[in-house]
C-alpha positions in Angstrom: -114.5 58.9 13.4 -117.1 61.3 12.1 -120.7 60.1 11.7 -122.8 61.1 8.8 -126.5 61.2 8.2 -127.8 60.1 4.8 -130.7 61.4 2.8 -131.8 58.6 0.4 -134.3 57.9 -2.2 -135.4 54.3 -2.9 -137.7 53.0 -5.6 -140.1 50.1 -5.3 -139.5 47.5 -7.9 -143.1 46.4 -7.3 -144.9 49.6 -8.1 -142.0 51.9 -9.3 -142.9 54.5 -6.6 -140.2 56.5 -4.8 -139.7 56.9 -1.1 -137.4 59.4 0.6 -135.9 59.2 4.1 -132.8 59.8 6.1 -130.7 57.6 8.4 -127.3 57.3 10.0 -126.8 53.8 8.7 -127.8 53.6 5.0 -127.1 49.9 4.4 -129.0 48.8 7.4 -132.0 51.1 6.6 -132.3 49.7 3.0 -132.3 46.2 4.5 -135.1 47.2 6.9 -137.1 48.5 3.9 -136.6 45.3 1.9 -137.5 43.1 4.9 -140.8 45.0 5.5 -139.8 46.5 8.8 -140.7 50.1 7.8 -144.4 50.8 8.1 -144.3 53.5 5.4 -143.0 51.1 2.8 -144.3 47.8 4.0 -145.7 45.7 1.2 -143.9 47.6 -1.5 -140.6 45.6 -1.4 -138.2 45.0 -3.1 -136.5 48.3 -3.2 -133.5 49.7 -5.0 -131.4 52.7 -3.9 -131.5 55.3 -6.6 -130.0 58.3 -4.9 -128.3 59.3 -1.7 -126.3 62.2 -0.2 -124.4 62.6 3.1 -124.7 65.3 5.7 -122.5 65.9 8.7 -125.4 67.0 11.0 -128.8 65.4 11.6 -130.6 68.7 11.4 -129.1 69.2 7.9 -130.3 65.8 6.8 -133.9 66.3 8.1 -134.1 69.6 6.3 -132.6 68.1 3.1 -135.0 65.1 3.2 -137.9 67.5 2.5 -136.4 68.7 -0.8 -136.9 65.5 -2.9 -140.5 65.4 -1.7 -141.3 68.9 -3.3 -142.1 69.5 -6.9 -138.8 71.1 -7.5 -137.0 68.3 -5.7 -138.7 65.6 -7.8 -137.7 67.4 -11.0 -134.1 67.7 -9.7 -134.0 64.0 -8.6 -135.3 62.8 -12.0 -132.7 64.9 -13.8 -129.9 63.6 -11.6 -130.8 59.9 -12.1 -132.2 60.2 -15.7 -129.7 57.8 -17.3 -130.1 55.3 -14.5 -133.9 55.3 -14.7 -133.8 55.1 -18.5 -131.9 51.9 -18.3 -134.3 50.4 -15.7 -137.6 51.1 -17.3 
């Protein structure tokens, strides 16, 4: 069985801010964020997953994780999830 690494973007339902990360177990990682086990997002739960993509290699995921944090990446992300965000605001 092939393992994947996931780059993901979650949004805090509390303050509507985005957080980007990567993991090899997406479901488990989202649960950790929502339970307050991740220092970077502690106190901002609950979260919703708004975007994810899979990579075959960890190095690709770590490089890709940086893109949504850049100005171009933020624009790209907002265009990709525009309809979803429009329905949630």
